[in-house]
C-alpha positions, 0 to 999 in steps of 0.5 A: 465504515467506508461506502466503496468497494476498491477491489472486487473479483467476480466471475473471473473479472477484477473491477476496481475503482479507478484511483486516478479519477478521484476525487472528482469521479468514483468510476471502476475499471474492469480487468478482464485480461492479465494486460488489463491487470498489469496496466492498472497496477502500473498506470495506478488504477490501483496503489498502495501495497497491500491492494497491489497485493490483493489485485496481483493475486487475482491477476493470477487468476485471470492469467490462468483463465485467459490461458485455459485452452492449454493442457493443465500441466502447460499452464501450471508451467506457464504460471511463472510467466504470469507471475513475471509480467505481474511482478515487472508492472511495479518493482517496490511494493513487496506485497506484489511479489509476495502474493504472485509468489504465494499464488504460484506455491498454492498451485503447485499443491493442486493434487487433482486433474481438472483444469477448471478445478485447478483455477478454482484452487487458484481463486481460492487462494486469491480470496484468502489473500483478499479476506486476510488483509481486511483482517489485518488491516482492522488489527493494525487499527486497533493495535495502533490506537493504543499509541494514540491519545484524546486529542491528538493532531496526527500527520499522515503522508500519501494515502494509506486507507481503504483505497490502499488496501483491502479495507480499513487502511493501515496508517489511516486504519489506525486514525479511523479506529482512533476517530471511532473510539471517540478520541477527538482527533484530528488530522493534517494530510499531506497533498503528497506530490507529485501524485497528489494521493493525499489531496485526491485520496486521503481528503476523500476518505477522510470526508467520507468518514467526517474525520476533521482533516486538513489538507497541507501543502507537503513543504507546509508539515516542517513548519507545523512540526516545529511550532508543536502543532503535531503530536504524532506522525503516522504513515504506511509502508511498501516494503520493510527491510529486515533491520526496520529501514522502511521505503515508503513514498518520496517525502517520508524520510524528510518527515522522519528526519524533522520528527526526530529533530522535534521529538515527534513520534514518527510510526509506521503501519503495515502487515507483516506482509510488507516486511521482507526478511530476505534483505538486510536494510534499505540499501537492497530496496529498488526505488521505482523511478517514474515518468517525468510528466508526473512532475512537469504536467498537471493533468494535460497542463505543463507547468515545467519548461520543456526539456528540463531533466527531471528525477522523479522517484516513486518512494524514498527509505526512512532508516530504522533509527527514526522510527519510533515503532512499527505497528502490525496485525501481530502487534506494535513493534518497538526497536531494536527492529532487527531483533523484535521483526524477527519475533513476529515473522509469520510461519512459512 
């Protein structure tokens, strides 16, 4: 079990482990205002689709507290504006909009007339989202572990662990479960340029768990796959279209192509809240473009000439035909995804 708490809500304040400082420092940022929460999401103090969803849910509560000088009716109307502010902080991860939409709908169900009671009513739903995520990730780990064999060497990309979720993790949750059940696995972790989430975060979590792991530069993965050094690839997801096309950290699509070429199983691990049933395929997924500084600078040090044009998408889309299976809290889903993802759709 990990020994840190990435997200904690107490006394109407949200405390987040500052992932920008890892692995050198384990420091925390306290969010007291809606602006603090939107900054934390936008600047990647917190990242990972499920973690962003839980953070946004508590952001809705903080936004309500911040406007508690309004009448109850005015605050209920204002909840849509709080949702918009949070939704705009990062566009690709569907869990963010899923969580804020769920919070707005829950608020509409409040039948009382006390503003303080309304805020507690909202907090109850944010807590439900938080604890559900922990349960879902545990289930993802258990379902995913059925795909892992003894002595498997697993490649993972970006960070999908307890830092990217409320607890356990998605793809890293599967790896955790396989390790815990004595399967003698080992892991290759991509560094994940340009933000280095694999080097900074996944490597840190794997070492905390004492899971045998090797860090590689992103461009080394293809050689390892070609040479038969990788048995499985497991990644997370920020948004899954209804046909199974999956948006994940930039570089994921490239891995899926190489995996298909060399017949290496390619698995996506994500909760059903990451599935966007409203879009038909990956063409409809908005891809976030981030600052050129992430590419041209390491910390404060410039590594590229000033003025060079930079293309820095945070995500890419892996087509469903490159995916072997999608692991959710409701079980392992195989192709055809368009048909089989519908079978696990949660009740509205």
